gemmi code that builds the backbone of each chain (N, CA, C; Angstrom):
import gemmi

chains = {
    "A": [
        ("UNK", (10.474, -21.229, -47.071), (11.919, -21.307, -47.170), (12.419, -22.435, -46.282)),
        ("UNK", (13.260, -23.298, -46.828), (13.852, -24.376, -46.033), (15.361, -24.312, -46.218)),
        ("UNK", (16.074, -24.313, -45.091), (17.525, -24.270, -45.122), (18.042, -25.368, -44.216)),
        ("UNK", (18.882, -26.244, -44.746), (19.455, -27.286, -43.897), (20.965, -27.089, -43.857)),
        ("UNK", (21.494, -26.979, -42.633), (22.908, -26.620, -42.480), (23.594, -27.577, -41.508)),
        ("UNK", (24.899, -27.780, -41.667), (25.650, -28.500, -40.639), (25.654, -27.669, -39.351)),
        ("UNK", (25.627, -28.339, -38.203), (25.528, -27.615, -36.928), (26.888, -27.069, -36.518)),
        ("UNK", (27.354, -26.094, -37.259), (28.643, -25.456, -36.972), (28.408, -23.976, -36.654)),
        ("UNK", (29.220, -23.416, -35.708), (29.025, -22.015, -35.322), (28.996, -21.049, -36.503)),
        ("UNK", (29.858, -21.279, -37.492), (29.955, -20.327, -38.597), (28.687, -20.274, -39.449)),
        ("UNK", (27.776, -21.231, -39.261), (26.531, -21.232, -40.040), (25.392, -20.463, -39.359)),
        ("UNK", (25.593, -20.057, -38.111), (24.530, -19.343, -37.393), (24.137, -18.038, -38.102)),
        ("UNK", (25.113, -17.203, -38.542), (24.709, -15.965, -39.250), (23.911, -16.236, -40.515)),
        ("UNK", (24.288, -17.281, -41.256), (23.565, -17.617, -42.487), (22.099, -17.918, -42.172)),
        ("UNK", (21.863, -18.666, -41.109), (20.489, -19.043, -40.744), (19.645, -17.810, -40.417)),
        ("UNK", (20.182, -16.914, -39.601), (19.354, -15.750, -39.207), (19.150, -14.798, -40.386)),
        ("UNK", (20.164, -14.687, -41.263), (19.999, -13.800, -42.411), (18.984, -14.360, -43.405)),
        ("UNK", (18.972, -15.677, -43.564), (18.005, -16.305, -44.477), (16.579, -16.067, -43.989)),
        ("UNK", (16.362, -16.247, -42.681), (15.012, -16.029, -42.141), (14.639, -14.545, -42.214)),
        ("UNK", (15.594, -13.668, -41.906), (15.311, -12.231, -41.962), (14.966, -11.800, -43.386)),
        ("UNK", (15.653, -12.386, -44.374), (15.349, -12.048, -45.773), (13.934, -12.486, -46.126)),
        ("UNK", (13.557, -13.669, -45.643), (12.192, -14.155, -45.888), (11.183, -13.228, -45.193)),
        ("UNK", (11.456, -12.891, -43.934), (10.528, -12.070, -43.151), (10.416, -10.650, -43.699)),
        ("UNK", (11.480, -10.189, -44.373), (11.475, -8.825, -44.917), (10.428, -8.652, -46.011)),
        ("UNK", (9.945, -9.775, -46.559), (8.889, -9.693, -47.569), (7.532, -9.432, -46.918)),
        ("UNK", (7.484, -9.561, -45.594), (6.237, -9.285, -44.873), (6.304, -7.849, -44.348)),
        ("UNK", (5.339, -7.464, -43.514), (5.239, -6.060, -43.129), (5.938, -5.754, -41.805)),
        ("UNK", (7.053, -6.424, -41.537), (7.772, -6.175, -40.293), (8.564, -4.877, -40.364)),
        ("UNK", (8.690, -4.208, -39.219), (9.561, -3.038, -39.135), (11.011, -3.501, -39.066)),
        ("UNK", (11.932, -2.576, -39.239), (13.352, -2.902, -39.123), (13.649, -3.454, -37.724)),
        ("UNK", (13.051, -2.840, -36.716), (13.260, -3.301, -35.340), (12.758, -4.722, -35.138)),
        ("UNK", (11.604, -5.034, -35.721), (11.067, -6.399, -35.594), (11.937, -7.415, -36.328)),
        ("UNK", (12.486, -7.023, -37.476), (13.391, -7.928, -38.195), (14.639, -8.219, -37.363)),
        ("UNK", (15.122, -7.215, -36.650), (16.270, -7.434, -35.765), (15.903, -8.413, -34.645)),
        ("UNK", (14.699, -8.279, -34.115), (14.254, -9.202, -33.066), (14.172, -10.634, -33.589)),
        ("UNK", (13.672, -10.788, -34.800), (13.573, -12.124, -35.417), (14.975, -12.714, -35.582)),
        ("UNK", (15.920, -11.882, -36.002), (17.297, -12.360, -36.173), (17.868, -12.871, -34.849)),
        ("UNK", (17.604, -12.143, -33.770), (18.121, -12.595, -32.465), (17.465, -13.925, -32.075)),
        ("UNK", (16.146, -14.026, -32.243), (15.437, -15.254, -31.854), (15.944, -16.461, -32.647)),
        ("UNK", (16.127, -16.280, -33.952), (16.623, -17.389, -34.793), (18.056, -17.745, -34.392)),
        ("UNK", (18.859, -16.721, -34.140), (20.238, -16.952, -33.730), (20.282, -17.787, -32.448)),
        ("UNK", (19.400, -17.478, -31.511), (19.377, -18.223, -30.240), (18.976, -19.679, -30.462)),
        ("UNK", (17.951, -19.893, -31.271), (17.471, -21.263, -31.492), (18.533, -22.103, -32.208)),
        ("UNK", (19.150, -21.523, -33.240), (20.168, -22.267, -33.989), (21.408, -22.475, -33.125)),
        ("UNK", (21.772, -21.459, -32.347), (22.916, -21.593, -31.438), (22.696, -22.752, -30.468)),
        ("UNK", (21.488, -22.887, -29.943), (21.190, -24.001, -29.035), (21.434, -25.345, -29.708)),
        ("UNK", (20.972, -25.467, -30.960), (21.183, -26.735, -31.673), (22.667, -26.987, -31.918)),
        ("UNK", (23.385, -25.927, -32.313), (24.816, -26.076, -32.600), (25.585, -26.484, -31.341)),
        ("UNK", (25.242, -25.867, -30.220), (26.011, -26.108, -28.998), (25.618, -27.393, -28.289)),
        ("UNK", (24.325, -27.706, -28.313), (23.848, -28.739, -27.394), (23.357, -30.029, -28.043)),
        ("UNK", (23.028, -29.995, -29.343), (22.336, -31.162, -29.913), (23.252, -32.357, -30.152)),
        ("UNK", (24.470, -32.083, -30.619), (25.295, -33.186, -31.141), (26.673, -33.242, -30.489)),
        ("UNK", (27.217, -34.440, -30.385), (28.635, -34.610, -30.023), (29.495, -34.202, -31.221)),
        ("UNK", (29.154, -34.733, -32.378), (29.808, -34.381, -33.635), (28.795, -33.576, -34.448)),
        ("UNK", (29.253, -32.687, -35.343), (28.291, -31.876, -36.096), (27.225, -32.718, -36.801)),
        ("UNK", (25.976, -32.300, -36.623), (24.855, -32.955, -37.280), (24.126, -31.947, -38.152)),
        ("UNK", (22.840, -32.164, -38.374), (22.082, -31.279, -39.251), (21.127, -30.411, -38.429)),
        ("UNK", (20.940, -29.184, -38.913), (19.916, -28.295, -38.349), (19.067, -27.812, -39.518)),
        ("UNK", (17.772, -27.949, -39.377), (16.885, -27.502, -40.460), (16.088, -26.285, -39.993)),
        ("UNK", (16.152, -25.237, -40.795), (15.432, -23.997, -40.474), (14.359, -23.813, -41.545)),
        ("UNK", (13.126, -23.676, -41.093), (12.008, -23.506, -42.012), (11.297, -22.200, -41.678)),
        ("UNK", (11.048, -21.397, -42.678), (10.267, -20.161, -42.467), (9.087, -20.189, -43.434)),
        ("UNK", (7.907, -20.004, -42.895), (6.707, -19.985, -43.724), (5.820, -18.818, -43.321)),
        ("UNK", (4.901, -18.512, -44.203), (3.937, -17.449, -43.929), (2.581, -18.109, -43.723)),
        ("UNK", (2.011, -17.866, -42.554), (0.713, -18.466, -42.239), (-0.283, -17.313, -42.068)),
        ("UNK", (-1.009, -17.010, -43.138), (-1.856, -15.818, -43.094), (-0.954, -14.607, -42.983)),
        ("UNK", (-1.161, -13.807, -41.938), (-0.337, -12.617, -41.770), (0.862, -12.825, -40.875)),
        ("UNK", (1.049, -14.044, -40.381), (2.138, -14.223, -39.413), (3.269, -15.069, -39.972)),
        ("UNK", (4.441, -14.815, -39.387), (5.641, -15.577, -39.740), (5.746, -16.783, -38.815)),
        ("UNK", (6.041, -17.936, -39.381), (6.279, -19.142, -38.584), (7.693, -19.635, -38.892)),
        ("UNK", (8.502, -19.745, -37.852), (9.882, -20.226, -38.016), (10.048, -21.492, -37.194)),
        ("UNK", (10.598, -22.517, -37.819), (10.888, -23.735, -37.058), (12.363, -24.075, -37.200)),
        ("UNK", (12.995, -24.341, -36.064), (14.401, -24.760, -36.036), (14.434, -26.163, -35.445)),
        ("UNK", (14.886, -27.121, -36.228), (14.838, -28.524, -35.784), (16.203, -29.187, -35.898)),
        ("UNK", (16.495, -30.037, -34.929), (17.688, -30.891, -35.026), (17.288, -32.314, -34.671)),
        ("UNK", (18.214, -33.237, -34.916), (17.960, -34.651, -34.634), (18.996, -35.154, -33.640)),
        ("UNK", (19.262, -34.293, -32.652), (20.323, -34.563, -31.687), (19.816, -35.219, -30.416)),
        ("UNK", (20.491, -34.903, -29.320), (20.245, -35.623, -28.064), (18.934, -35.231, -27.389)),
        ("UNK", (18.375, -34.098, -27.771), (17.127, -33.663, -27.155), (17.348, -33.012, -25.794)),
        ("UNK", (16.275, -32.464, -25.238), (16.346, -31.776, -23.940), (15.617, -32.646, -22.918)),
        ("UNK", (16.309, -32.950, -21.816), (15.709, -33.822, -20.801), (14.501, -33.171, -20.145)),
        ("UNK", (14.646, -31.896, -19.787), (13.579, -31.207, -19.053), (13.349, -29.843, -19.727)),
        ("UNK", (12.389, -29.811, -20.626), (12.155, -28.594, -21.416), (11.738, -27.428, -20.522)),
        ("UNK", (10.863, -27.695, -19.555), (10.389, -26.608, -18.682), (11.553, -25.957, -17.945)),
        ("UNK", (12.459, -26.781, -17.461), (13.611, -26.250, -16.726), (14.534, -25.480, -17.669)),
        ("UNK", (14.737, -26.010, -18.862), (15.620, -25.350, -19.835), (15.080, -23.978, -20.231)),
        ("UNK", (13.760, -23.815, -20.161), (13.163, -22.540, -20.577), (13.188, -21.500, -19.480)),
        ("UNK", (13.572, -21.906, -18.260), (13.614, -20.938, -17.169), (14.951, -20.209, -17.172)),
        ("UNK", (14.902, -18.890, -17.363), (16.143, -18.103, -17.366), (16.548, -17.756, -15.934)),
        ("UNK", (17.852, -17.705, -15.625), (18.930, -18.123, -16.509), (19.216, -19.610, -16.331)),
        ("UNK", (19.099, -20.367, -17.408), (19.432, -21.785, -17.347), (20.546, -22.051, -18.348)),
        ("UNK", (21.621, -22.637, -17.873), (22.691, -23.009, -18.799), (23.456, -24.195, -18.248)),
        ("UNK", (24.012, -24.982, -19.156), (24.882, -26.081, -18.746), (26.336, -25.692, -18.960)),
        ("UNK", (26.556, -24.429, -19.394), (27.929, -23.983, -19.663), (28.189, -22.669, -18.938)),
        ("UNK", (29.262, -22.602, -18.131), (29.502, -21.420, -17.306), (29.752, -20.148, -18.096)),
        ("UNK", (30.250, -20.268, -19.342), (30.571, -19.065, -20.109), (29.347, -18.465, -20.779)),
        ("UNK", (28.176, -19.097, -20.583), (26.970, -18.608, -21.243), (25.994, -18.034, -20.216)),
        ("UNK", (25.054, -17.207, -20.690), (24.145, -16.514, -19.780), (22.857, -17.279, -19.539)),
        ("UNK", (22.552, -18.251, -20.374), (21.326, -19.013, -20.187), (20.083, -18.213, -20.523)),
        ("UNK", (20.222, -17.288, -21.475), (19.104, -16.409, -21.826), (18.530, -16.705, -23.207)),
        ("UNK", (18.962, -17.788, -23.821), (18.515, -18.084, -25.182), (17.005, -18.160, -25.308)),
        ("UNK", (16.375, -18.982, -24.488), (14.918, -19.104, -24.572), (14.225, -17.810, -24.126)),
        ("UNK", (14.830, -17.114, -23.148), (14.228, -15.854, -22.693), (14.189, -14.837, -23.839)),
        ("UNK", (15.249, -14.788, -24.639), (15.274, -13.882, -25.784), (14.250, -14.300, -26.834)),
        ("UNK", (14.173, -15.608, -27.087), (13.175, -16.076, -28.067), (11.776, -15.660, -27.621)),
        ("UNK", (11.494, -15.849, -26.332), (10.156, -15.537, -25.827), (9.892, -14.032, -25.807)),
        ("UNK", (10.952, -13.252, -25.577), (10.774, -11.792, -25.560), (10.490, -11.238, -26.945)),
        ("UNK", (11.121, -11.842, -27.958), (11.098, -11.233, -29.281), (10.081, -11.854, -30.235)),
        ("UNK", (9.546, -13.013, -29.879), (8.551, -13.648, -30.743), (7.224, -13.695, -29.987)),
        ("UNK", (6.125, -13.833, -30.716), (4.817, -13.861, -30.061), (4.588, -15.174, -29.331)),
        ("UNK", (5.083, -16.248, -29.921), (4.823, -17.578, -29.372), (6.051, -18.457, -29.620)),
        ("UNK", (6.427, -19.235, -28.618), (7.551, -20.169, -28.760), (7.115, -21.532, -28.231)),
        ("UNK", (7.129, -22.520, -29.099), (6.780, -23.884, -28.682), (8.020, -24.754, -28.828)),
        ("UNK", (8.271, -25.579, -27.827), (9.452, -26.451, -27.871), (8.991, -27.896, -27.740)),
        ("UNK", (9.383, -28.688, -28.721), (9.064, -30.111, -28.665), (10.387, -30.860, -28.687)),
        ("UNK", (10.620, -31.680, -27.680), (11.907, -32.373, -27.620), (11.727, -33.777, -27.081)),
        ("UNK", (12.455, -34.693, -27.683), (12.458, -36.073, -27.197), (13.898, -36.502, -27.001)),
        ("UNK", (14.247, -36.886, -25.771), (15.625, -37.315, -25.524), (16.064, -38.387, -26.510)),
        ("UNK", (17.206, -38.140, -27.119), (17.758, -39.090, -28.078), (17.217, -38.944, -29.492)),
        ("UNK", (16.201, -38.110, -29.660), (15.601, -37.982, -30.999), (15.719, -36.581, -31.586)),
        ("UNK", (15.794, -35.582, -30.734), (15.964, -34.233, -31.273), (15.005, -33.218, -30.682)),
        ("UNK", (15.149, -32.001, -31.173), (14.373, -30.870, -30.647), (13.869, -30.025, -31.809)),
        ("UNK", (12.643, -29.569, -31.678), (12.098, -28.620, -32.654), (11.554, -27.410, -31.896)),
        ("UNK", (12.006, -26.231, -32.293), (11.515, -24.977, -31.701), (10.688, -24.267, -32.766)),
        ("UNK", (9.440, -23.995, -32.428), (8.540, -23.350, -33.385), (8.175, -21.977, -32.838)),
        ("UNK", (8.461, -20.947, -33.626), (8.229, -19.573, -33.167), (7.344, -18.844, -34.174)),
        ("UNK", (6.442, -18.029, -33.666), (5.597, -17.249, -34.569), (5.662, -15.770, -34.194)),
        ("UNK", (5.447, -14.936, -35.193), (5.427, -13.486, -34.947), (4.576, -12.811, -36.018)),
        ("UNK", (3.739, -11.914, -35.578), (2.886, -11.146, -36.488), (3.381, -9.700, -36.515)),
        ("UNK", (3.520, -9.111, -37.689), (3.961, -7.700, -37.738), (2.986, -6.806, -36.973)),
        ("UNK", (3.523, -5.886, -36.178), (2.637, -4.989, -35.421), (1.837, -4.098, -36.369)),
        ("UNK", (2.397, -3.796, -37.533), (1.698, -2.920, -38.488), (0.473, -3.615, -39.074)),
        ("UNK", (0.456, -4.963, -38.962), (-0.664, -5.700, -39.558), (-1.984, -5.326, -38.915)),
        ("UNK", (-1.932, -4.873, -37.636), (-3.178, -4.598, -36.928), (-3.571, -3.149, -36.897)),
        ("UNK", (-2.873, -2.284, -37.668), (-3.165, -0.860, -37.536), (-3.876, -0.300, -38.767)),
        ("UNK", (-4.537, -1.165, -39.492), (-5.404, -0.709, -40.569), (-4.690, 0.023, -41.682)),
        ("UNK", (-3.452, -0.389, -41.959), (-2.724, 0.220, -43.075), (-2.173, 1.597, -42.757)),
        ("UNK", (-2.094, 1.977, -41.482), (-1.540, 3.282, -41.158), (-0.058, 3.300, -41.523)),
        ("UNK", (0.540, 4.449, -41.507), (1.883, 4.596, -42.044), (2.933, 4.728, -40.952)),
        ("UNK", (2.619, 4.191, -39.721), (3.637, 4.356, -38.684), (4.777, 3.386, -38.922)),
        ("UNK", (5.974, 3.905, -38.746), (7.152, 3.072, -38.905), (8.054, 3.278, -37.710)),
        ("UNK", (8.716, 2.218, -37.334), (9.606, 2.321, -36.188), (10.910, 1.603, -36.493)),
        ("UNK", (11.875, 1.832, -35.615), (13.151, 1.096, -35.676), (14.049, 1.599, -36.748)),
    ],
    "B": [
        ("UNK", (34.318, -9.487, -38.288), (34.332, -8.953, -36.935), (35.769, -8.582, -36.547)),
        ("UNK", (35.918, -7.402, -36.013), (37.247, -6.886, -35.676), (37.242, -6.418, -34.228)),
        ("UNK", (38.297, -6.738, -33.500), (38.436, -6.254, -32.117), (39.738, -5.470, -32.031)),
        ("UNK", (39.656, -4.240, -31.597), (40.878, -3.456, -31.388), (40.988, -3.095, -29.907)),
        ("UNK", (42.207, -2.958, -29.457), (42.444, -2.590, -28.052), (43.313, -1.344, -28.037)),
        ("UNK", (42.832, -0.311, -27.363), (43.563, 0.963, -27.300), (43.813, 1.312, -25.833)),
        ("UNK", (45.040, 1.588, -25.521), (45.373, 1.943, -24.137), (45.511, 3.451, -24.011)),
        ("UNK", (44.803, 4.001, -23.049), (44.944, 5.432, -22.748), (45.389, 5.553, -21.294)),
        ("UNK", (45.545, 6.795, -20.848), (46.076, 7.008, -19.495), (45.246, 6.291, -18.434)),
        ("UNK", (43.933, 6.466, -18.483), (43.112, 5.892, -17.413), (42.225, 4.758, -17.858)),
        ("UNK", (42.322, 4.360, -19.125), (41.375, 3.359, -19.629), (42.001, 2.473, -20.693)),
        ("UNK", (41.497, 1.259, -20.756), (41.789, 0.369, -21.884), (40.483, 0.219, -22.647)),
        ("UNK", (40.493, 0.617, -23.916), (39.259, 0.578, -24.704), (39.285, -0.640, -25.614)),
        ("UNK", (38.316, -1.544, -25.409), (38.179, -2.727, -26.269), (37.010, -2.431, -27.206)),
        ("UNK", (37.332, -2.229, -28.477), (36.309, -1.801, -29.429), (35.975, -2.967, -30.366)),
        ("UNK", (34.698, -3.353, -30.401), (34.261, -4.469, -31.247), (33.491, -3.897, -32.435)),
        ("UNK", (33.856, -4.347, -33.628), (33.162, -3.916, -34.844), (32.632, -5.155, -35.554)),
        ("UNK", (31.318, -5.163, -35.857), (30.724, -6.300, -36.558), (29.727, -7.042, -35.687)),
        ("UNK", (29.595, -8.343, -35.926), (28.581, -9.143, -35.224), (29.198, -9.846, -34.025)),
        ("UNK", (28.477, -9.815, -32.915), (28.970, -10.439, -31.684), (28.047, -11.611, -31.368)),
        ("UNK", (28.382, -12.760, -31.963), (27.523, -13.940, -31.858), (28.371, -15.180, -31.598)),
        ("UNK", (27.815, -16.356, -31.832), (28.536, -17.592, -31.502), (29.874, -17.711, -32.227)),
        ("UNK", (29.937, -17.522, -33.562), (31.244, -17.667, -34.198), (32.241, -16.586, -33.795)),
        ("UNK", (31.748, -15.412, -33.410), (32.650, -14.310, -33.050), (33.118, -14.388, -31.597)),
        ("UNK", (32.351, -15.089, -30.759), (32.587, -15.050, -29.315), (34.006, -15.465, -28.893)),
        ("UNK", (34.601, -16.542, -29.438), (35.927, -16.941, -28.944), (36.993, -15.854, -29.107)),
        ("UNK", (36.994, -15.170, -30.266), (37.999, -14.130, -30.493), (37.768, -12.936, -29.558)),
        ("UNK", (36.510, -12.497, -29.449), (36.231, -11.349, -28.578), (36.601, -11.705, -27.132)),
        ("UNK", (36.277, -12.945, -26.732), (36.577, -13.376, -25.358), (38.087, -13.325, -25.103)),
        ("UNK", (38.862, -13.859, -26.041), (40.329, -13.873, -25.867), (40.895, -12.460, -25.769)),
        ("UNK", (40.450, -11.583, -26.673), (40.981, -10.219, -26.677), (40.581, -9.477, -25.408)),
        ("UNK", (39.356, -9.695, -24.966), (38.881, -9.019, -23.750), (39.641, -9.536, -22.524)),
        ("UNK", (39.823, -10.858, -22.465), (40.564, -11.434, -21.325), (41.970, -10.855, -21.249)),
        ("UNK", (42.644, -10.760, -22.406), (44.007, -10.217, -22.430), (44.015, -8.748, -22.024)),
        ("UNK", (43.032, -8.001, -22.528), (42.967, -6.565, -22.213), (42.746, -6.355, -20.718)),
        ("UNK", (41.888, -7.181, -20.127), (41.631, -7.056, -18.681), (42.902, -7.403, -17.904)),
        ("UNK", (43.579, -8.467, -18.348), (44.793, -8.889, -17.650), (45.856, -7.793, -17.671)),
        ("UNK", (45.900, -7.034, -18.789), (46.940, -6.015, -18.946), (46.475, -4.624, -18.511)),
        ("UNK", (45.270, -4.526, -17.982), (44.687, -3.203, -17.710), (45.343, -2.494, -16.532)),
        ("UNK", (45.925, -3.247, -15.617), (46.479, -2.607, -14.420), (45.361, -1.891, -13.678)),
        ("UNK", (45.584, -0.621, -13.339), (44.559, 0.130, -12.609), (43.577, 0.851, -13.521)),
        ("UNK", (43.692, 0.598, -14.846), (42.824, 1.321, -15.777), (41.419, 0.714, -15.797)),
        ("UNK", (40.447, 1.561, -16.125), (39.082, 1.080, -16.351), (39.032, 0.368, -17.707)),
        ("UNK", (38.344, -0.771, -17.757), (38.164, -1.488, -19.019), (36.863, -0.994, -19.659)),
        ("UNK", (36.983, -0.355, -20.817), (35.825, 0.188, -21.526), (35.552, -0.694, -22.744)),
        ("UNK", (34.400, -1.352, -22.766), (34.043, -2.187, -23.918), (33.102, -1.372, -24.799)),
        ("UNK", (33.607, -0.999, -25.961), (32.854, -0.117, -26.855), (32.100, -0.963, -27.897)),
        ("UNK", (30.776, -0.996, -27.767), (29.941, -1.800, -28.674), (29.193, -0.926, -29.682)),
        ("UNK", (29.583, 0.347, -29.799), (28.811, 1.244, -30.674), (28.889, 0.833, -32.144)),
        ("UNK", (29.899, 0.020, -32.512), (30.018, -0.443, -33.904), (29.586, -1.903, -34.061)),
        ("UNK", (28.912, -2.419, -33.044), (28.409, -3.796, -33.142), (27.069, -3.777, -33.878)),
        ("UNK", (26.984, -4.564, -34.937), (25.770, -4.572, -35.764), (24.769, -5.631, -35.324)),
        ("UNK", (25.237, -6.601, -34.540), (24.340, -7.665, -34.079), (24.893, -8.237, -32.775)),
        ("UNK", (23.989, -8.453, -31.821), (24.390, -9.022, -30.528), (23.340, -10.034, -30.100)),
        ("UNK", (23.785, -11.212, -29.650), (22.837, -12.164, -29.063), (23.412, -12.675, -27.746)),
        ("UNK", (22.830, -13.737, -27.193), (23.262, -14.163, -25.862), (24.689, -14.714, -25.864)),
        ("UNK", (25.191, -15.146, -27.014), (26.592, -15.577, -27.078), (27.515, -14.386, -26.812)),
        ("UNK", (27.190, -13.241, -27.420), (27.977, -12.032, -27.187), (27.817, -11.524, -25.764)),
        ("UNK", (26.610, -11.635, -25.247), (26.370, -11.201, -23.872), (27.152, -12.072, -22.887)),
        ("UNK", (27.285, -13.361, -23.221), (28.069, -14.259, -22.375), (29.523, -13.814, -22.284)),
        ("UNK", (30.043, -13.264, -23.378), (31.418, -12.749, -23.380), (31.528, -11.565, -22.413)),
        ("UNK", (30.523, -10.682, -22.459), (30.524, -9.534, -21.539), (30.461, -9.998, -20.094)),
        ("UNK", (29.608, -10.991, -19.837), (29.471, -11.508, -18.472), (30.791, -12.110, -17.999)),
        ("UNK", (31.460, -12.853, -18.887), (32.759, -13.427, -18.540), (33.771, -12.343, -18.211)),
        ("UNK", (33.752, -11.260, -18.996), (34.643, -10.136, -18.733), (34.347, -9.488, -17.396)),
        ("UNK", (33.070, -9.364, -17.102), (32.673, -8.768, -15.820), (33.172, -9.618, -14.650)),
        ("UNK", (33.016, -10.944, -14.765), (33.465, -11.835, -13.673), (34.972, -11.752, -13.488)),
        ("UNK", (35.694, -11.681, -14.615), (37.157, -11.560, -14.530), (37.541, -10.239, -13.855)),
        ("UNK", (36.843, -9.155, -14.236), (37.122, -7.852, -13.614), (36.830, -7.886, -12.115)),
        ("UNK", (35.772, -8.584, -11.745), (35.460, -8.687, -10.308), (36.590, -9.392, -9.565)),
        ("UNK", (37.049, -10.503, -10.147), (38.121, -11.290, -9.507), (39.397, -10.461, -9.395)),
        ("UNK", (39.678, -9.689, -10.436), (40.941, -8.954, -10.489), (40.779, -7.502, -10.009)),
        ("UNK", (39.618, -7.205, -9.487), (39.318, -5.858, -8.969), (39.580, -4.761, -9.998)),
        ("UNK", (39.072, -4.990, -11.197), (39.125, -3.978, -12.255), (37.724, -3.391, -12.416)),
        ("UNK", (37.669, -2.150, -12.877), (36.373, -1.550, -13.214), (36.092, -1.796, -14.695)),
        ("UNK", (34.835, -2.146, -15.013), (34.476, -2.378, -16.413), (33.206, -1.604, -16.732)),
        ("UNK", (33.204, -0.922, -17.871), (32.006, -0.211, -18.320), (31.769, -0.556, -19.789)),
        ("UNK", (30.543, -0.315, -20.251), (30.181, -0.646, -21.625), (29.619, 0.600, -22.296)),
        ("UNK", (29.889, 0.747, -23.588), (29.307, 1.828, -24.390), (28.467, 1.181, -25.488)),
        ("UNK", (27.226, 1.613, -25.643), (26.367, 0.993, -26.655), (25.303, 1.966, -27.130)),
        ("UNK", (24.953, 1.846, -28.421), (23.851, 2.619, -28.981), (22.514, 2.030, -28.544)),
        ("UNK", (21.436, 2.646, -28.986), (20.107, 2.304, -28.468), (19.710, 0.846, -28.684)),
        ("UNK", (19.948, 0.328, -29.901), (19.468, -1.025, -30.215), (20.191, -2.082, -29.371)),
        ("UNK", (21.509, -1.973, -29.309), (22.286, -2.921, -28.507), (21.984, -2.710, -27.027)),
        ("UNK", (21.786, -1.450, -26.662), (21.505, -1.121, -25.270), (20.228, -1.802, -24.780)),
        ("UNK", (19.218, -1.883, -25.640), (17.963, -2.509, -25.208), (18.171, -3.999, -24.925)),
        ("UNK", (19.059, -4.651, -25.675), (19.382, -6.054, -25.387), (20.144, -6.182, -24.065)),
        ("UNK", (21.059, -5.240, -23.838), (21.817, -5.258, -22.584), (20.869, -5.109, -21.396)),
        ("UNK", (19.877, -4.241, -21.572), (18.914, -4.023, -20.486), (18.070, -5.267, -20.249)),
        ("UNK", (17.656, -5.900, -21.337), (16.853, -7.123, -21.221), (17.621, -8.204, -20.465)),
        ("UNK", (18.939, -8.225, -20.654), (19.773, -9.240, -20.003), (20.213, -8.816, -18.597)),
        ("UNK", (19.856, -7.603, -18.187), (20.211, -7.146, -16.835), (21.648, -6.664, -16.701)),
        ("UNK", (22.317, -6.398, -17.814), (23.724, -5.975, -17.759), (23.901, -4.655, -16.978)),
        ("UNK", (23.000, -3.661, -17.129), (23.224, -2.408, -16.384), (23.206, -2.578, -14.862)),
        ("UNK", (22.665, -3.717, -14.388), (22.721, -3.955, -12.943), (24.124, -4.393, -12.514)),
        ("UNK", (24.906, -4.871, -13.478), (26.247, -5.359, -13.167), (27.317, -4.302, -13.399)),
        ("UNK", (27.146, -3.508, -14.462), (28.185, -2.536, -14.820), (27.528, -1.334, -15.518)),
        ("UNK", (28.161, -0.158, -15.427), (27.574, 1.022, -16.076), (27.545, 0.873, -17.598)),
        ("UNK", (26.450, 1.326, -18.208), (26.336, 1.313, -19.671), (26.149, 2.754, -20.129)),
        ("UNK", (27.060, 3.226, -20.976), (27.022, 4.609, -21.449), (26.628, 4.660, -22.922)),
        ("UNK", (26.151, 5.843, -23.327), (25.742, 6.015, -24.730), (26.908, 6.387, -25.638)),
        ("UNK", (27.891, 7.069, -25.070), (29.031, 7.503, -25.893), (30.339, 7.180, -25.187)),
        ("UNK", (31.383, 7.054, -25.996), (32.714, 6.776, -25.440), (33.169, 7.941, -24.564)),
        ("UNK", (32.864, 9.147, -25.017), (33.267, 10.325, -24.245), (32.651, 10.295, -22.839)),
        ("UNK", (31.375, 9.928, -22.802), (30.681, 9.820, -21.516), (31.368, 8.760, -20.649)),
        ("UNK", (31.686, 7.618, -21.271), (32.316, 6.522, -20.517), (33.707, 6.934, -20.002)),
        ("UNK", (34.440, 7.677, -20.816), (35.789, 8.040, -20.419), (35.800, 9.065, -19.288)),
        ("UNK", (34.661, 9.652, -19.041), (34.538, 10.520, -17.867), (34.711, 9.753, -16.582)),
        ("UNK", (34.676, 8.408, -16.660), (34.861, 7.585, -15.473), (36.319, 7.173, -15.311)),
        ("UNK", (37.177, 7.643, -16.241), (38.583, 7.268, -16.151), (39.178, 7.652, -14.807)),
        ("UNK", (40.021, 6.753, -14.306), (40.781, 7.108, -13.099), (42.049, 7.788, -13.575)),
        ("UNK", (42.229, 9.062, -13.312), (43.415, 9.767, -13.824), (44.406, 10.035, -12.705)),
    ],
}
model = gemmi.Model(1)
for chain_id, residues in chains.items():
    chain = gemmi.Chain(chain_id)
    for i, (resn, *xyz) in enumerate(residues, 1):
        res = gemmi.Residue()
        res.name, res.seqid = resn, gemmi.SeqId(i, " ")
        for name, pos in zip(("N", "CA", "C"), xyz):
            atom = gemmi.Atom()
            atom.name, atom.element = name, gemmi.Element(name[0])
            atom.pos, atom.b_iso = gemmi.Position(*pos), 0.0
            res.add_atom(atom)
        chain.add_residue(res)
    model.add_chain(chain)
structure = gemmi.Structure()
structure.add_model(model)
structure.setup_entities()
């Protein structure tokens, strides 16, 4: 699934719902789908708030790699000067925010990779495997 | 997303219904700021039991409300169901303000 949207706040719900709809075809629990929605919302929110002076493009890609979900959120904006520092919670450049975006992504996804080049853009790649995938087809459900 | 404000004897209840995210944050922030300003000696109760989605943008609104309450010496509490509550806990919100499971429980803190 590929979705390209203008970096406007009102498009954030569309992005997370599109990824959640894609992920719902896999074996995620309702609780895990909610976690994916939060992680995608955080990544897209970062692009909307920080990437551009004027609205630019944000591309959201969701793919299935074997049994795991791979989500990539990319922009072509200003990039992050210091990725390591930005990933340390609470980090924010805006007083009205909590600086927990990356912390939420890391809490709710199995793996979060951030690639950013100042002046060229940022790509956040997140992966998650359904917990039910490892339980031999048992019927436990949660959330 | 809908925000309603209800004034009772000892509390001002700010009830949010819907998604509390980046596009919703400005409206919730404005309504909460006004409710805190008009609260007088009442406890500000933020009822999130009808919130279907919360992310760090929504949490930032709560944090802003908490800071305003601190400055203005108001008490602020939050009501949330299990799913939203787990996000609040992850963000450390219960260390800043009480989080209750039901409105009735929260209103037990009313100053009468």
